[in-house]
Backbone atoms as SQL, in Angstrom:
CREATE TABLE atoms (id INTEGER PRIMARY KEY, chain TEXT, resi INTEGER, resn TEXT, atom TEXT, x REAL, y REAL, z REAL);
INSERT INTO atoms VALUES
  (1, 'A', 1, 'UNK', 'N', -20.817, -16.644, -14.613),
  (2, 'A', 1, 'UNK', 'CA', -19.333, -16.172, -14.326),
  (3, 'A', 1, 'UNK', 'C', -18.923, -17.151, -13.321),
  (4, 'A', 2, 'UNK', 'N', -17.627, -17.338, -13.845),
  (5, 'A', 2, 'UNK', 'CA', -17.035, -18.387, -12.932),
  (6, 'A', 2, 'UNK', 'C', -16.658, -17.974, -11.554),
  (7, 'A', 3, 'UNK', 'N', -16.403, -18.731, -10.617),
  (8, 'A', 3, 'UNK', 'CA', -15.932, -18.239, -9.331),
  (9, 'A', 3, 'UNK', 'C', -14.518, -17.585, -9.532),
  (10, 'A', 4, 'UNK', 'N', -14.421, -16.679, -8.421),
  (11, 'A', 4, 'UNK', 'CA', -12.989, -16.238, -8.442),
  (12, 'A', 4, 'UNK', 'C', -12.602, -16.221, -7.006),
  (13, 'A', 5, 'UNK', 'N', -11.469, -15.936, -6.732),
  (14, 'A', 5, 'UNK', 'CA', -10.785, -15.442, -5.221),
  (15, 'A', 5, 'UNK', 'C', -9.767, -14.647, -5.229),
  (16, 'A', 6, 'UNK', 'N', -9.812, -13.981, -4.274),
  (17, 'A', 6, 'UNK', 'CA', -8.677, -12.828, -4.071),
  (18, 'A', 6, 'UNK', 'C', -7.319, -13.432, -3.697),
  (19, 'A', 7, 'UNK', 'N', -6.304, -13.010, -4.409),
  (20, 'A', 7, 'UNK', 'CA', -4.811, -13.197, -3.881),
  (21, 'A', 7, 'UNK', 'C', -4.311, -11.935, -3.890),
  (22, 'A', 8, 'UNK', 'N', -3.284, -12.058, -3.221),
  (23, 'A', 8, 'UNK', 'CA', -2.034, -10.986, -3.174),
  (24, 'A', 8, 'UNK', 'C', -0.590, -11.208, -3.505),
  (25, 'A', 9, 'UNK', 'N', -0.473, -10.434, -4.277),
  (26, 'A', 9, 'UNK', 'CA', 1.337, -10.609, -4.653),
  (27, 'A', 9, 'UNK', 'C', 2.061, -9.467, -4.511),
  (28, 'A', 10, 'UNK', 'N', 3.337, -9.429, -4.634),
  (29, 'A', 10, 'UNK', 'CA', 3.907, -8.474, -4.562),
  (30, 'A', 10, 'UNK', 'C', 4.911, -7.954, -5.993),
  (31, 'A', 11, 'UNK', 'N', 4.772, -6.870, -6.395),
  (32, 'A', 11, 'UNK', 'CA', 5.449, -6.467, -7.843),
  (33, 'A', 11, 'UNK', 'C', 6.968, -6.068, -7.591),
  (34, 'A', 12, 'UNK', 'N', 7.487, -5.887, -8.478),
  (35, 'A', 12, 'UNK', 'CA', 8.905, -5.754, -8.854),
  (36, 'A', 12, 'UNK', 'C', 9.322, -4.553, -8.095),
  (37, 'A', 13, 'UNK', 'N', 8.514, -3.733, -7.844),
  (38, 'A', 13, 'UNK', 'CA', 8.795, -2.181, -7.075),
  (39, 'A', 13, 'UNK', 'C', 8.348, -2.573, -5.697),
  (40, 'A', 14, 'UNK', 'N', 8.171, -3.618, -5.268),
  (41, 'A', 14, 'UNK', 'CA', 7.722, -3.808, -3.702),
  (42, 'A', 14, 'UNK', 'C', 6.332, -3.606, -3.375),
  (43, 'A', 15, 'UNK', 'N', 5.549, -3.267, -4.239),
  (44, 'A', 15, 'UNK', 'CA', 4.065, -3.080, -4.006),
  (45, 'A', 15, 'UNK', 'C', 3.325, -4.196, -3.791),
  (46, 'A', 16, 'UNK', 'N', 2.303, -4.379, -2.764),
  (47, 'A', 16, 'UNK', 'CA', 1.687, -5.659, -2.783),
  (48, 'A', 16, 'UNK', 'C', 0.393, -5.275, -3.354),
  (49, 'A', 17, 'UNK', 'N', -0.224, -6.082, -4.152),
  (50, 'A', 17, 'UNK', 'CA', -1.488, -6.019, -4.786),
  (51, 'A', 17, 'UNK', 'C', -2.545, -7.209, -4.396),
  (52, 'A', 18, 'UNK', 'N', -3.638, -6.647, -4.439),
  (53, 'A', 18, 'UNK', 'CA', -4.780, -7.805, -4.493),
  (54, 'A', 18, 'UNK', 'C', -5.539, -7.816, -5.694),
  (55, 'A', 19, 'UNK', 'N', -5.632, -8.946, -6.461),
  (56, 'A', 19, 'UNK', 'CA', -6.275, -9.408, -7.563),
  (57, 'A', 19, 'UNK', 'C', -7.262, -10.340, -7.459),
  (58, 'A', 20, 'UNK', 'N', -8.007, -10.631, -8.428),
  (59, 'A', 20, 'UNK', 'CA', -8.988, -11.838, -8.673),
  (60, 'A', 20, 'UNK', 'C', -8.598, -12.485, -9.714),
  (61, 'A', 21, 'UNK', 'N', -8.452, -13.899, -9.437),
  (62, 'A', 21, 'UNK', 'CA', -7.969, -14.763, -10.251),
  (63, 'A', 21, 'UNK', 'C', -9.190, -16.075, -10.201),
  (64, 'A', 22, 'UNK', 'N', -9.263, -16.916, -11.442),
  (65, 'A', 22, 'UNK', 'CA', -10.471, -18.243, -11.059),
  (66, 'A', 22, 'UNK', 'C', -9.772, -18.865, -9.973),
  (67, 'A', 23, 'UNK', 'N', -10.852, -19.334, -9.544),
  (68, 'A', 23, 'UNK', 'CA', -11.062, -20.316, -8.316),
  (69, 'A', 23, 'UNK', 'C', -10.087, -21.424, -8.325),
  (70, 'A', 24, 'UNK', 'N', -9.972, -21.826, -9.554),
  (71, 'A', 24, 'UNK', 'CA', -8.749, -23.225, -9.753),
  (72, 'A', 24, 'UNK', 'C', -7.507, -22.726, -10.221),
  (73, 'A', 25, 'UNK', 'N', -7.084, -21.383, -10.479),
  (74, 'A', 25, 'UNK', 'CA', -6.117, -21.061, -10.937),
  (75, 'A', 25, 'UNK', 'C', -4.860, -21.030, -9.685),
  (76, 'A', 26, 'UNK', 'N', -3.421, -21.339, -10.053),
  (77, 'A', 26, 'UNK', 'CA', -2.596, -21.113, -9.276),
  (78, 'A', 26, 'UNK', 'C', -2.243, -19.660, -8.590),
  (79, 'A', 27, 'UNK', 'N', -1.767, -19.600, -7.430),
  (80, 'A', 27, 'UNK', 'CA', -1.508, -18.144, -7.087),
  (81, 'A', 27, 'UNK', 'C', -0.584, -17.345, -7.879),
  (82, 'A', 28, 'UNK', 'N', 0.487, -18.110, -8.622),
  (83, 'A', 28, 'UNK', 'CA', 1.254, -17.552, -9.625),
  (84, 'A', 28, 'UNK', 'C', 0.757, -16.808, -10.629),
  (85, 'A', 29, 'UNK', 'N', -0.676, -17.068, -10.933),
  (86, 'A', 29, 'UNK', 'CA', -1.364, -16.282, -11.844),
  (87, 'A', 29, 'UNK', 'C', -1.766, -14.769, -11.186),
  (88, 'A', 30, 'UNK', 'N', -1.716, -14.565, -9.931),
  (89, 'A', 30, 'UNK', 'CA', -1.940, -13.199, -9.449),
  (90, 'A', 30, 'UNK', 'C', -1.918, -12.000, -10.049),
  (91, 'A', 31, 'UNK', 'N', -0.467, -11.962, -10.703),
  (92, 'A', 31, 'UNK', 'CA', 0.040, -10.498, -11.592),
  (93, 'A', 31, 'UNK', 'C', -0.777, -10.432, -12.742),
  (94, 'A', 32, 'UNK', 'N', -1.581, -11.615, -13.366),
  (95, 'A', 32, 'UNK', 'CA', -2.342, -11.379, -14.475),
  (96, 'A', 32, 'UNK', 'C', -3.945, -11.573, -14.147),
  (97, 'A', 33, 'UNK', 'N', -4.139, -11.415, -12.797),
  (98, 'A', 33, 'UNK', 'CA', -5.610, -11.223, -12.452),
  (99, 'A', 33, 'UNK', 'C', -6.225, -9.929, -12.696),
  (100, 'A', 34, 'UNK', 'N', -7.668, -9.969, -11.873),
  (101, 'A', 34, 'UNK', 'CA', -8.158, -8.740, -12.240),
  (102, 'A', 34, 'UNK', 'C', -8.045, -7.728, -10.900),
  (103, 'A', 35, 'UNK', 'N', -7.189, -6.799, -11.136),
  (104, 'A', 35, 'UNK', 'CA', -6.949, -5.871, -9.841),
  (105, 'A', 35, 'UNK', 'C', -8.172, -5.341, -9.242),
  (106, 'A', 36, 'UNK', 'N', -7.996, -5.688, -7.925),
  (107, 'A', 36, 'UNK', 'CA', -8.936, -5.276, -6.790),
  (108, 'A', 36, 'UNK', 'C', -8.754, -3.802, -6.395),
  (109, 'A', 37, 'UNK', 'N', -7.241, -3.634, -6.120),
  (110, 'A', 37, 'UNK', 'CA', -7.096, -2.271, -5.492),
  (111, 'A', 37, 'UNK', 'C', -5.678, -2.307, -4.551),
  (112, 'A', 38, 'UNK', 'N', -5.237, -1.389, -4.223),
  (113, 'A', 38, 'UNK', 'CA', -5.957, 0.155, -4.430),
  (114, 'A', 38, 'UNK', 'C', -5.372, 0.761, -5.574),
  (115, 'A', 39, 'UNK', 'N', -6.044, 1.749, -5.848),
  (116, 'A', 39, 'UNK', 'CA', -5.849, 2.356, -7.433),
  (117, 'A', 39, 'UNK', 'C', -4.469, 3.046, -7.166),
  (118, 'A', 40, 'UNK', 'N', -4.056, 3.360, -8.443),
  (119, 'A', 40, 'UNK', 'CA', -2.674, 4.084, -8.343),
  (120, 'A', 40, 'UNK', 'C', -2.844, 5.370, -7.661),
  (121, 'A', 41, 'UNK', 'N', -1.612, 5.782, -6.813),
  (122, 'A', 41, 'UNK', 'CA', -1.310, 6.842, -5.993),
  (123, 'A', 41, 'UNK', 'C', -0.559, 8.104, -6.793),
  (124, 'A', 42, 'UNK', 'N', -0.431, 8.047, -8.063),
  (125, 'A', 42, 'UNK', 'CA', 0.519, 8.938, -8.825),
  (126, 'A', 42, 'UNK', 'C', -0.071, 10.200, -8.534),
  (127, 'A', 43, 'UNK', 'N', -1.187, 10.375, -8.583),
  (128, 'A', 43, 'UNK', 'CA', -1.677, 11.805, -8.476),
  (129, 'A', 43, 'UNK', 'C', -1.394, 12.631, -7.170),
  (130, 'A', 44, 'UNK', 'N', -0.988, 11.777, -6.161),
  (131, 'A', 44, 'UNK', 'CA', -0.696, 12.419, -4.907),
  (132, 'A', 44, 'UNK', 'C', 0.507, 13.071, -4.883),
  (133, 'A', 45, 'UNK', 'N', 1.382, 12.979, -6.102),
  (134, 'A', 45, 'UNK', 'CA', 2.958, 13.425, -6.076),
  (135, 'A', 45, 'UNK', 'C', 3.791, 13.333, -5.045),
  (136, 'A', 46, 'UNK', 'N', 3.698, 12.091, -4.417),
  (137, 'A', 46, 'UNK', 'CA', 4.510, 11.568, -3.425),
  (138, 'A', 46, 'UNK', 'C', 5.825, 10.991, -4.043),
  (139, 'A', 47, 'UNK', 'N', 6.961, 11.303, -3.307),
  (140, 'A', 47, 'UNK', 'CA', 8.231, 10.475, -3.665),
  (141, 'A', 47, 'UNK', 'C', 7.817, 8.825, -3.792),
  (142, 'A', 48, 'UNK', 'N', 8.433, 8.274, -4.534),
  (143, 'A', 48, 'UNK', 'CA', 8.103, 6.784, -5.155),
  (144, 'A', 48, 'UNK', 'C', 8.041, 5.960, -3.842),
  (145, 'A', 49, 'UNK', 'N', 9.139, 6.313, -2.922),
  (146, 'A', 49, 'UNK', 'CA', 8.913, 4.974, -1.553),
  (147, 'A', 49, 'UNK', 'C', 8.062, 5.543, -0.767),
  (148, 'A', 50, 'UNK', 'N', 7.458, 6.719, -0.557),
  (149, 'A', 50, 'UNK', 'CA', 6.587, 7.080, 0.275),
  (150, 'A', 50, 'UNK', 'C', 5.191, 6.388, -0.339),
  (151, 'A', 51, 'UNK', 'N', 5.110, 6.494, -1.445),
  (152, 'A', 51, 'UNK', 'CA', 3.996, 6.268, -2.208),
  (153, 'A', 51, 'UNK', 'C', 3.771, 4.660, -2.147),
  (154, 'A', 52, 'UNK', 'N', 5.034, 4.123, -2.235),
  (155, 'A', 52, 'UNK', 'CA', 4.977, 2.477, -2.194),
  (156, 'A', 52, 'UNK', 'C', 4.645, 1.846, -0.774),
  (157, 'A', 53, 'UNK', 'N', 5.144, 2.860, 0.327),
  (158, 'A', 53, 'UNK', 'CA', 4.644, 2.630, 1.757),
  (159, 'A', 53, 'UNK', 'C', 3.231, 2.669, 1.919),
  (160, 'A', 54, 'UNK', 'N', 2.711, 3.980, 1.295),
  (161, 'A', 54, 'UNK', 'CA', 1.344, 3.949, 1.588),
  (162, 'A', 54, 'UNK', 'C', 0.344, 3.177, 0.752),
  (163, 'A', 55, 'UNK', 'N', 0.702, 2.870, -0.445),
  (164, 'A', 55, 'UNK', 'CA', 0.358, 1.793, -1.248),
  (165, 'A', 55, 'UNK', 'C', -0.026, 0.465, -0.254),
  (166, 'A', 56, 'UNK', 'N', 1.184, -0.059, 0.212),
  (167, 'A', 56, 'UNK', 'CA', 1.259, -1.211, 0.967),
  (168, 'A', 56, 'UNK', 'C', 0.436, -1.076, 2.440),
  (169, 'A', 57, 'UNK', 'N', 0.392, 0.098, 3.118),
  (170, 'A', 57, 'UNK', 'CA', -0.479, 0.248, 4.297),
  (171, 'A', 57, 'UNK', 'C', -1.994, -0.078, 3.753),
  (172, 'A', 58, 'UNK', 'N', -2.458, 0.624, 2.630),
  (173, 'A', 58, 'UNK', 'CA', -3.845, 0.403, 2.295),
  (174, 'A', 58, 'UNK', 'C', -4.149, -0.991, 2.041),
  (175, 'A', 59, 'UNK', 'N', -3.124, -1.702, 1.456),
  (176, 'A', 59, 'UNK', 'CA', -3.576, -3.487, 1.327),
  (177, 'A', 59, 'UNK', 'C', -3.531, -3.583, 2.543),
  (178, 'A', 60, 'UNK', 'N', -2.727, -3.579, 3.389),
  (179, 'A', 60, 'UNK', 'CA', -2.641, -4.195, 4.827),
  (180, 'A', 60, 'UNK', 'C', -3.728, -3.871, 5.707),
  (181, 'A', 61, 'UNK', 'N', -4.357, -2.790, 5.397),
  (182, 'A', 61, 'UNK', 'CA', -5.600, -2.343, 6.168),
  (183, 'A', 61, 'UNK', 'C', -6.909, -2.774, 5.356),
  (184, 'A', 62, 'UNK', 'N', -6.846, -3.349, 4.351),
  (185, 'A', 62, 'UNK', 'CA', -7.909, -3.732, 3.524),
  (186, 'A', 62, 'UNK', 'C', -8.669, -2.588, 3.055),
  (187, 'A', 63, 'UNK', 'N', -7.938, -1.460, 2.711),
  (188, 'A', 63, 'UNK', 'CA', -8.272, -0.259, 2.016),
  (189, 'A', 63, 'UNK', 'C', -8.231, -0.268, 0.230),
  (190, 'A', 64, 'UNK', 'N', -8.915, -0.929, -0.437),
  (191, 'A', 64, 'UNK', 'CA', -8.735, -1.205, -1.703),
  (192, 'A', 64, 'UNK', 'C', -9.605, -0.672, -2.888),
  (193, 'A', 65, 'UNK', 'N', -10.795, -0.442, -2.334),
  (194, 'A', 65, 'UNK', 'CA', -11.857, 0.228, -3.274),
  (195, 'A', 65, 'UNK', 'C', -12.466, 1.359, -2.488),
  (196, 'A', 66, 'UNK', 'N', -13.144, 2.159, -3.431),
  (197, 'A', 66, 'UNK', 'CA', -13.784, 3.167, -2.874),
  (198, 'A', 66, 'UNK', 'C', -14.620, 2.904, -1.931),
  (199, 'A', 67, 'UNK', 'N', -15.430, 2.039, -1.814),
  (200, 'A', 67, 'UNK', 'CA', -16.300, 1.262, -0.715),
  (201, 'A', 67, 'UNK', 'C', -15.580, 1.282, 0.430),
  (202, 'A', 68, 'UNK', 'N', -14.281, 0.452, 0.579),
  (203, 'A', 68, 'UNK', 'CA', -13.398, 0.109, 1.597),
  (204, 'A', 68, 'UNK', 'C', -13.026, 1.548, 2.206),
  (205, 'A', 69, 'UNK', 'N', -12.884, 2.602, 1.572),
  (206, 'A', 69, 'UNK', 'CA', -11.935, 3.908, 2.271),
  (207, 'A', 69, 'UNK', 'C', -13.235, 4.409, 2.643),
  (208, 'A', 70, 'UNK', 'N', -14.577, 4.398, 2.374),
  (209, 'A', 70, 'UNK', 'CA', -15.791, 5.085, 2.816),
  (210, 'A', 70, 'UNK', 'C', -15.961, 4.674, 4.278),
  (211, 'A', 71, 'UNK', 'N', -15.996, 2.972, 4.219),
  (212, 'A', 71, 'UNK', 'CA', -15.914, 2.271, 5.319),
  (213, 'A', 71, 'UNK', 'C', -14.947, 2.387, 6.492),
  (214, 'A', 72, 'UNK', 'N', -13.847, 2.617, 5.793),
  (215, 'A', 72, 'UNK', 'CA', -12.547, 2.814, 6.685),
  (216, 'A', 72, 'UNK', 'C', -12.493, 4.113, 7.923),
  (217, 'A', 73, 'UNK', 'N', -13.266, 5.266, 7.394),
  (218, 'A', 73, 'UNK', 'CA', -13.337, 6.454, 7.919),
  (219, 'A', 73, 'UNK', 'C', -12.055, 6.954, 7.820),
  (220, 'A', 74, 'UNK', 'N', -11.869, 8.144, 8.357),
  (221, 'A', 74, 'UNK', 'CA', -10.710, 9.009, 8.223),
  (222, 'A', 74, 'UNK', 'C', -9.668, 8.799, 9.105),
  (223, 'A', 75, 'UNK', 'N', -10.236, 8.315, 10.272),
  (224, 'A', 75, 'UNK', 'CA', -9.004, 7.799, 11.373),
  (225, 'A', 75, 'UNK', 'C', -8.072, 6.530, 10.648),
  (226, 'A', 76, 'UNK', 'N', -8.674, 5.637, 10.105),
  (227, 'A', 76, 'UNK', 'CA', -7.982, 4.667, 9.346),
  (228, 'A', 76, 'UNK', 'C', -7.015, 5.279, 8.464),
  (229, 'A', 77, 'UNK', 'N', -7.689, 6.133, 7.540),
  (230, 'A', 77, 'UNK', 'CA', -6.782, 6.973, 6.449),
  (231, 'A', 77, 'UNK', 'C', -5.542, 7.591, 6.982),
  (232, 'A', 78, 'UNK', 'N', -6.069, 8.480, 7.973),
  (233, 'A', 78, 'UNK', 'CA', -4.638, 8.825, 8.688),
  (234, 'A', 78, 'UNK', 'C', -3.516, 8.154, 9.455),
  (235, 'A', 79, 'UNK', 'N', -4.222, 6.973, 9.878),
  (236, 'A', 79, 'UNK', 'CA', -3.202, 5.907, 10.571),
  (237, 'A', 79, 'UNK', 'C', -2.276, 5.543, 9.406),
  (238, 'A', 80, 'UNK', 'N', -2.878, 5.197, 8.278),
  (239, 'A', 80, 'UNK', 'CA', -2.248, 4.589, 7.145),
  (240, 'A', 80, 'UNK', 'C', -1.062, 5.840, 6.471),
  (241, 'A', 81, 'UNK', 'N', -1.513, 6.787, 6.543),
  (242, 'A', 81, 'UNK', 'CA', -0.707, 8.016, 6.117),
  (243, 'A', 81, 'UNK', 'C', 0.552, 8.156, 7.126),
  (244, 'A', 82, 'UNK', 'N', 0.253, 8.052, 8.467),
  (245, 'A', 82, 'UNK', 'CA', 1.194, 8.281, 9.553),
  (246, 'A', 82, 'UNK', 'C', 2.204, 7.039, 9.447),
  (247, 'A', 83, 'UNK', 'N', 1.788, 5.812, 9.321),
  (248, 'A', 83, 'UNK', 'CA', 2.808, 4.789, 9.096),
  (249, 'A', 83, 'UNK', 'C', 3.546, 4.813, 7.976),
  (250, 'A', 84, 'UNK', 'N', 3.132, 5.157, 6.797),
  (251, 'A', 84, 'UNK', 'CA', 3.808, 5.420, 5.442),
  (252, 'A', 84, 'UNK', 'C', 4.820, 6.514, 5.857),
  (253, 'A', 85, 'UNK', 'N', 4.395, 7.473, 6.469),
  (254, 'A', 85, 'UNK', 'CA', 5.615, 8.427, 6.765),
  (255, 'A', 85, 'UNK', 'C', 6.485, 8.463, 7.985),
  (256, 'A', 86, 'UNK', 'N', 6.105, 7.353, 8.725),
  (257, 'A', 86, 'UNK', 'CA', 6.824, 7.101, 10.164),
  (258, 'A', 86, 'UNK', 'C', 8.263, 6.942, 9.605),
  (259, 'A', 87, 'UNK', 'N', 8.656, 6.325, 8.835),
  (260, 'A', 87, 'UNK', 'CA', 10.109, 6.053, 8.462),
  (261, 'A', 87, 'UNK', 'C', 10.832, 7.419, 7.922),
  (262, 'A', 88, 'UNK', 'N', 9.991, 8.172, 7.305),
  (263, 'A', 88, 'UNK', 'CA', 10.650, 9.499, 7.034),
  (264, 'A', 88, 'UNK', 'C', 10.906, 10.396, 8.055),
  (265, 'A', 89, 'UNK', 'N', 9.943, 10.182, 9.169),
  (266, 'A', 89, 'UNK', 'CA', 10.214, 10.917, 10.420),
  (267, 'A', 89, 'UNK', 'C', 11.505, 10.487, 11.454),
  (268, 'A', 90, 'UNK', 'N', 11.779, 9.200, 11.124),
  (269, 'A', 90, 'UNK', 'CA', 13.129, 8.754, 11.837),
  (270, 'A', 90, 'UNK', 'C', 14.173, 9.103, 11.062),
  (271, 'A', 91, 'UNK', 'N', 14.144, 9.148, 9.795),
  (272, 'A', 91, 'UNK', 'CA', 15.360, 9.781, 8.946),
  (273, 'A', 91, 'UNK', 'C', 15.642, 11.238, 9.198),
  (274, 'A', 92, 'UNK', 'N', 14.457, 11.897, 9.627),
  (275, 'A', 92, 'UNK', 'CA', 14.542, 13.448, 9.543),
  (276, 'A', 92, 'UNK', 'C', 15.221, 13.557, 11.240),
  (277, 'A', 93, 'UNK', 'N', 14.832, 12.663, 12.200),
  (278, 'A', 93, 'UNK', 'CA', 15.105, 12.842, 13.571),
  (279, 'A', 93, 'UNK', 'C', 16.857, 12.560, 13.307),
  (280, 'A', 94, 'UNK', 'N', 17.113, 11.450, 12.905),
  (281, 'A', 94, 'UNK', 'CA', 18.697, 10.979, 12.942),
  (282, 'A', 94, 'UNK', 'C', 19.388, 12.132, 11.988),
  (283, 'A', 95, 'UNK', 'N', 18.975, 12.893, 10.954),
  (284, 'A', 95, 'UNK', 'CA', 19.474, 13.842, 10.221),
  (285, 'A', 95, 'UNK', 'C', 19.661, 14.882, 11.132),
  (286, 'A', 96, 'UNK', 'N', 18.747, 15.302, 11.900),
  (287, 'A', 96, 'UNK', 'CA', 19.095, 16.431, 12.743),
  (288, 'A', 96, 'UNK', 'C', 20.263, 16.008, 14.090),
  (289, 'A', 97, 'UNK', 'N', 20.134, 14.928, 14.436),
  (290, 'A', 97, 'UNK', 'CA', 20.894, 14.401, 15.521),
  (291, 'A', 97, 'UNK', 'C', 22.314, 14.364, 15.281),
  (292, 'A', 98, 'UNK', 'N', 22.526, 13.811, 13.765),
  (293, 'A', 98, 'UNK', 'CA', 23.818, 13.735, 13.099),
  (294, 'A', 98, 'UNK', 'C', 24.495, 15.169, 13.048),
  (295, 'A', 99, 'UNK', 'N', 23.792, 16.276, 12.543),
  (296, 'A', 99, 'UNK', 'CA', 24.187, 17.404, 12.172),
  (297, 'A', 99, 'UNK', 'C', 24.248, 18.259, 13.266),
  (298, 'A', 100, 'UNK', 'N', 23.661, 17.866, 14.430),
  (299, 'A', 100, 'UNK', 'CA', 24.124, 18.475, 15.751),
  (300, 'A', 100, 'UNK', 'C', 24.989, 17.968, 16.676),
  (301, 'A', 101, 'UNK', 'N', 25.681, 16.906, 16.068),
  (302, 'A', 101, 'UNK', 'CA', 26.585, 16.264, 16.739),
  (303, 'A', 101, 'UNK', 'C', 25.977, 15.179, 18.066),
  (304, 'A', 102, 'UNK', 'N', 24.846, 15.118, 17.713),
  (305, 'A', 102, 'UNK', 'CA', 24.324, 14.443, 18.881),
  (306, 'A', 102, 'UNK', 'C', 23.746, 15.033, 19.943),
  (307, 'A', 103, 'UNK', 'N', 23.959, 16.480, 19.888),
  (308, 'A', 103, 'UNK', 'CA', 23.233, 17.138, 20.885),
  (309, 'A', 103, 'UNK', 'C', 21.911, 17.768, 20.671);
């Protein structure tokens, strides 16, 4: 088997992916590489924007495979979830502030 290397790219939906490509391939080949992870998160039934943020948090933390998630432990997983939901918490706070007239 020929040598490969990991590369990261961002798809048209804003999701960052890690794939394996031949060691001598250009980084532009990343979308056609062998996906490393993370797996699709569709089964979580999250809104698409939250799903994308969680996906990217997992990539940022190197949680790409089943072995990675076991190694990361629950604290890292909770941190990724909290980071993905932080924007929604800010939106919710702003909504309450606006509806209360700032009081």
